N, C-alpha and C positions, 0 to 999 in steps of 0.2 A: 504494500500500500504506500502510495506517495505521500509526501508531506501535505500536499494540498488535499488529498483524500482524507487524511487523518484529521486535518483542521475542519473539513466539512462535516465529518462524522461527529466531532466533538460538539459542534453547535447544533446539528440537526437531530442527533440521537442521544448524546450524553449530557445535555442540559448544563453545559459549562456556563453559559450566560446567566442562567437562573441561580446557580451556585455562587458565582461571583457577586451578583446583585444582592444576595442575602447577606454576605459579609459587608457590603457597602451600607446596607441598612443598619446592621448591628453597630457599626462604628462610623456612623454618618458624619460625626464631627470632623473626621479627617478630610472629608470631601466637601464640607460646608464651612470650614474654618476661614478666617480672614486671608491667610496666605494662599489657600487654594482658590478662593473667590477672586482675589486680585489677579491671579494668572489665568483664570477663566475669562475675566474681562479683557486681558491682553489678547487671548486667543480670539475671542469674539470680535474685538475691535479690528484685529488684523484681518479676519475673515470679511468683515463689513467693508473695509477699505479695498481689499483686493478683489472682492466679488462684485462690487458695484458696477452694473451695466455689462458684466463680462460673463464668460463661460466658466463653469466650475466642475471639476471632477472630484468626487468623494470616494476614497478607497475605504472598504470596510464600512459600508453605509448602514448595515444592520436593517432595522425595520423602516428606515427612510425618514425618521423624525427630524434628524439633524439636517438632512438635505432639504427638507421642507422649510426649515427655519432659514437656511441659507438663501433660498428663493425669496423669502419674505424680506430679507435684508437688502434686496435690490439686484440680485444676480439676474442676468438675462436668461440663462439656461443652466440647469444643474443636472448632471448625470451621476448616479450612484451605482457602485459595483460592490458586490459581496459574494463570497463563495457559498453561503448558506442558502439552500433552496427554501427553507422555512422562512427565513428573514426576508428574502427577496419577494416571496409571495405576499407577505404583509406590506412590504414597501410599495409594491405595485398598486395597492389600493389608494395610494396617495398621488399617483401619477397625474400630471397636468400636460395634456398633449402639446408638444412643441416647446415645453418649458422645463418639465421635470420628468425624467425617465430613469428606469433602473434595469440593470443587467446582472444576471448571475454569471460571475466571471472570477477566475483565479487572477489575483492581482499580478502574478508573475508573468501572465500572458500579455502580449502587446494589446494596447487599447487605442482605438481610433480617435482622431481629433486633437485640436490644440486648445489649451485652457489658460485663462488668466490666473486661475487659482487651482492648485491641486492640494487637497486637504485630507487628513486622516487622523483618527484618534485611536491610539493603542493598536495600530495595525502592523507597523513595520516590524515589530519584534516577533511577529508570527511568521515572518518571511525570511528567505535568504535575500535580505533587503538591498544589499549594495548594488547589485546589477539592476534591480528594479528601479531604485531611485535614480541611478545614472541614466537609464533608458528614458524614464519619464521626463527628466530634466532636459535631455537632448531631443526627444521626439515629440513630447506632448506639451511642454511648458511654453507658452507664448512669450515673445520678447517683452520684457518688463514685468513678467508674471512672477507669482510667488508660490512656493511650496511651503506648506505649514502642517506640522504634526505635533501631537503630544504623545510622548512615549514613556513607559515606566523605566526606572533605573534599578540596577540590581546590586549596588555596592553596600547598601545599608543592611546591617545584621537583622533588623526587624523585618525587612523585606524577605530575607532568606528564611527566617523563621516562619513567616506567613506562607511561603511556598511549600514548606515542609508540612505545616499544619493543615493546609487546605488544598490538597492535590486536585480535588474535584472542581476547584475554581480556575484551573489553568489547563491549557491543552498540553499535550506531550511535547510539542516542538517549540513552544514559545520560549523566548529567552530575553529577559530584560537587558537593557543596554548597560555596558560596562565602560570603563575608561577608554578602551581602544575604539569602541563604537563612536563615542563623542569626538575623539580625535580624528576619526575618519571623516566625519562631516566637516570639521574645521579645515582639514587639509585638502579635501576633494573639491570644495566649493569656495570660491573667493568671497562670496557674500553670504556666509552662513552665520547665524546667530543662535546661541544656545542659552536658554534661560531656565535654570533649575529651580525647583520649588519644593517645599515640604522637607526640611531636614529636622529641625526641632519641632516643627508643626506636626510631624508624623507621630512621635510619642505623645506630644501634647494633645493631639486630637484623639488618640486612643484612650488616654486617661480621662480627658474631658467628656468623652461619650458616657463614661460611668459616673461622673461627678456633677455635671451641669445639664440643665435642660437645653440651653442655647449653645450653639457652636461658636457664637461670638461672645467670649468670656475673657476674664483677665488672663487666664493661662494661654489661650490661643492667640490673644492679641500680643502678649509678650513674645511668644514664639515667632509670630509674624515679623516683629521688629528685628529680631536677631536673624531670621532667615533672609530677609531682604539685604541685610548688611553682609552676611556670609556669602550670598550668591554673587555679590559684586567684588568683595575684598579677598575672599579665600577661594580662588578659582580651582585649586587642586581638589577641593572638597566636592565638586559638582557631582561625581558619580555616586556619592553617598546620599544625595537627596532622593525623594520618592519618585519624582517625575521631572521631565524637562519639556519645555516648548522649543521646538526646532523650527527655525525660519530660514528659508533659502530663497534669495531674491535673484532673479535673472538679469 
């Protein structure tokens, strides 16, 4: 069985998405704390600027909800691709003829068209991503376009413990990014920007989920202040954060 087939089975038959979502709900403060929300705003604002009046390709579009939101942000046309038959079937219920469409496609296969924005959330670490990203940049990204991704990082011990504790929330082939992966982006693309987030906000969010009703509390606000400083001043620490926003401009 190929890697693509294993990924497809994990989402269509093994309920990986549902298992992962359950952990998100249990420790929701990690995903709703000030540091996470600040970088979600960065992601959304980058999408809004890059998509305005342009064509967008979303990799790993899931059930199509995010592609639908991108269309509302002002994109002229959005195409979503995903390997899961189940998720693409749901996504096609959202199609808008001529403006929003979905394809069941392995992201490692060539994709037609040029796009002002190529975007994905937690999709590259499921792939042999280097050739995919280079091909998309060369063949599909329009002049002046942007590639934008959020990817998990694997250097933090808490992340390693989570992978060990919750194998059902991950596919067999996914691999969080390490130092060499971040370095590859920096050395391969002249205009690559890496913005890590959630270092202290990760343990703060886990603990806060057990202590406070609101994800915006004194513990997570303090962690946010330190995380913003660390992300800019202590660059070697980047792989130890929970996730990173990756921006590549053409």
